[in-house]
N, C-alpha and C positions, 0 to 999 in steps of 0.2 A: 075774466080768468087770468090768474097770474102767469107771467111768462116763465117757461121752464128753461133751466140751464143745460147746455149740452156738456159732454164730458171734458172738452178742452177748457170751457169756462170754469168748470168746477176745479179742475187742476190748477188753473191760473189763480183762482181765488184762494185755494189752500196754500199755494206757494207764497201769496201776498201775506197771508196770516202768519205763516211761519217766519217770514223775514221781517214782520213788523211794519209793513208798508201800508196797511189798511187804516185809514183814518175815518173821520165822519163823512156824512153824505156830501157836504159842501166841498171837502178836499177831494174826494173821489171824482166829483163832477169836473173839477179843474185839471185833474191829472189824466194823461192819455193812458188808455188801456195797455197793459203789458203785451209784448210780442210773444206769442206762444209758437214754438217751432216743433214741439213734439208733445204728444199726450202722455209720454212716459218719462219726461224730464222736467225737473223742477228747478235746477240750478241755472236760471236764466242769466245770471250776472257773469257766469263763467263760460258762456258760449264764445266759441272762436269762430268768427265768420270770415271766410276768405273768398275773394272773387274767383269765379270759374268761367273760363272762356270755352264755350262748347265748340268753337272753331279750331281750338288747339288742345285736344285731349292728351293727357299724359300717358302715352302708350307704352313707354319703357319705364319699368319700375325703378325705384331708387337703388336697389341691390344690383340690378343689371347695369344701371349707370355707373355704379362704383366698380363693377367688374370691367366694364369698358374702359374706364379711366385707368385701372390697374394694368390692363392689357396694353394700352397705348403708351403708359409710362415705360413699360419694357421696350416697346417699339422706339420710343424716343431715345433711349440709351443706345440701342443697337444702331439706329440711324446716325447719331452723333458720332459714334466710333467709326462707322463706315466713311462718313463724309470727312472726318478729320484725317483719316489715312489717304483718302483720295485727293483732297485739297492740300495736304502737307501743312495744315494749320489747325489750330483747335477750333472746332465747331461745336457749340453747345446747343443741344436741342432738349427742351422740356415741355411738358403739357402745362398750358396756361389756364385753360378752362374747357369744360364739356357741358353742353346744354341741349335741350330739345327745342326745336323751332320749326316753322313751316319752311318749305323750300323757297318760296318767294322772299321771305325774310332773310334767308341766307344769301341769295343772289343779290338782293338790294344792299346788303352790308358789305359787299366787295367793291374794291376800286375798279375803275375802268380806264385804262386797260390793266390787265393782270395776266398772270400765267395760270390758266384754268385748264385742268386736264381731266378727261374721262377715263376711268379704269374699269375694264371688264373683270368680273370676279367669278370665273368659272369654279365650281359647278352652280353657284348662286345665280339667280335671275336678276338682271338689272345692272346698273353701274353705280360706282362710287366716284366721288369728285375729289380731287386733290388740287388745291389752290395754293400757290406760292406768291408771296407779295413781291412786287418789283423792288421794294426797299432792300431786300436781301438777295434777290436773284441776280441783279446787275452786279453787286459786289462779288458774287460767286463767279460770274462770267468774267469779270475783270481779273479775278484771281487765276482762273484757268488760262487766261491769255497772257499772264506774266505781269499783271499790274500790281500796284501797291495799295489801291483803295484810298490813297491820301486825299486827293481832291476830286473824288468821282462824282460826276453829275448823273442823277437819276432821270433819264428821259421819260416823257410822257407819250409813249408810242408802243405799239405792239412789238413783240420780238421778231427779229429777222430770221431768215431761214438758217443762217450759220449759228446765231445765238440759240435757236431751237435745237440744233444738233448738240450743242454743248449742254443745254438744260436737260436733254434726253438722258445724258449719263447721270445726272443727279436723280432723275425720276426713276431710272432703272434701279439704282441703289435704294431708293425709297420704297419701291415695289418689293425688292428682295427682302428688306427688313420687315415690311408689312406681311409678306408671305410667311416669314418665320414666326411673327408674333400671332397671327391668326391660325397657324398650324396647330397650336395647342387646343383650339376649339374645333376647327374643321380645316382640312387641307384645301387652300384656295390658290388658284393660279391667276395672279394679277397680270393684266396686259394693258398697255396703253392704246386706246382706241382713237382718241381725237384730242387735239389741243385747240383751245380758243382763247382770244384775248378779251372778248366781251362776255361776261358771264350771263348777261340778259338774253343772249341768244341761244342759250342751252336749256333745254327743258327735258330732263330725263324722268321726272315724275310730275304729277299735277301740282299747281302752285300751292294748294292747301295741304299737300301731303306732309306728314311729320317726318323729320329728319333728325338724326343725331349728329351734331357738329363738334368735332374735337379740335380745339385750337392749340397750336404749338408756337413757341417762341424760339426763333433761331438767332444765335449770336455768334458772329465771327469777328473777333477783334473789337473795334469800336462800332461795327455795323450790326444793327438789330432789325429783324423783320419777323413776319408771321407766316404761318402755314396753317391751312384749315383742311381737315378731312371730313367730307360730308358723307354720312352713311344713311341712305333712305331706309325707313322702317320696313318697307316691303322687301328689301333685299336680305335683311338679316332675320326676318320673321320666322323662317324655317329652323333657325338655330338660336332663337332668343331664349328658349328655356335652358340652354347650356350655359347661359351667362349669369346664372344665379350665383350669389356670393359664396354660398356653401359649396356648390359644385366646383366653382373655379378655385377656391382655396384648397379643397381636398385634391383636386387634380394637380395643382402646382406642387403640393407637398409630395404626392405619390411620384410624380414625374421627376422631381428633383432628387428624391431618395433613390429611385431606380437608376438614374443617371450616375449619381455619386457612387452607388454600390458597384455598378459595372466598372467605373473607372478605377476604383480602389482595388477591386479583384484583378483587373488587368495588370496593374503594377505590382501586386502582391505575388503574382505567378512566378516572377523571376527573383523574388527576394530570398536571400540566403539566411538560414536559421541555425543556431548552435543547439545540437541535441546531445545530451549526456545523461548518464544513469549513475546514480550513487549506489555502490555495492553495499557499504556498511559504514557505520560510525564507530569510533573507538577512541580511547584516551591512552597516550603514552607519555613517558617523561621526556623532557628536553635532551637529556643525555642519551636516551635510546634513539631519538630522532637523529641526533648528530652522528651516531655510530651505526646508523642503518645502512646496510649494504645489499647488493643484489643477491637474492636467494634467501634472505631472511624471511620469516614467516610472522605476520601480524595477526594475532588472534582477536576475533570479535565475538560477540554474543549472539550474532544472527545466523540462523541455519542456512545452509547452501540452497535449500529448496524454498525458502521464503520469498514471496513476491518482491519485486523491486519497483521503484518509481522512475518513470522517464521525465526529465526536465527539458522544456523547450524555452530558451532564453531566460533560464533561471526560474521558470514557472512550472510547477508540478501539474502535469496534464494527464499521464496514462500510468496504468499498473500493468506489469507483465513480468516475464521471466527472461533471464539471461540464457543464451544457448549458442549454437553454432550452425551456420548455414553456408554450405559449399566452401568449408574451410576457413570461413571468416566468423569472428565474433558477431553475434546478432542479438537483437532484443525482440522478443515476441510480445506484441500488445495484446493484453487480455481484455481490458475495458477501460473506459475513461475514469479518471480519478474522481471519486465522490468527496464532497467536503467532510463527511463523517469518517473517512478512512484515516487510519493511524499508522500508515506504512512509512 
């Protein structure tokens, strides 16, 4: 009895016929059978195969990663401005990279010793990690102590107690800027829980837990260093849906417009405007204008009861009537001016 073909083999045979790859029996015996990945797909040549590691699932989508990058770009600008004012010199801070990795990969990529800080982020559960490279932290300490960073030697040792007090001022400003940046998503109160020099001794999440690492580049004069912010996924999981690109862009646009509107309205409250009303228009001779005196009557073709137009900064805005209020000349507004009005 002849062997029956299943549906996958039939689809593979039809795909080979359409592409012209079917030869005689001798050729087909020497060629390996085509790889069939789907019974509904025939374009085997256009398949894109990518390796997938089940130990490192991509738990944060690309849109959410872009939103995190945008959020921390705003954070880097704010932190650069604060540190520049505090150190009395220009400090450039910018986002260099953002990626997902496991917590063990993050800790193994850090130098030892370094400035490794655990940040509590109330009301979220868990901790974030802020690591600052010794290549930039020692020049900052030297600047705070009045040095010039000219021939500064970077020691391979943990920070002393005095140096940690000075670094604490930098971390306080970093947490303040981070609080402002994340305040657009959720109000978070960042506090420093612990500082460590060896990152291998800190285990805030399991080694295989996915974390988002935001890398920053700090530049002060000729000194350049790095700073890394480690955000475990289980910490931001309750608010991860708020980080979609569309929601983030719409929020920034609405928030910026509201702030700008309130600022403009506050400054316009005290602005002075010139308000005037034109009674009528007429034409006279130049000789009559030269000889015009007090008490002369100028005739116009406009009735006294006709409506008048109020002009604000030479812009026609309202229609009303001229009158008198408590012994003073007044203008009673009847309605806003319509573009179709011919007043």
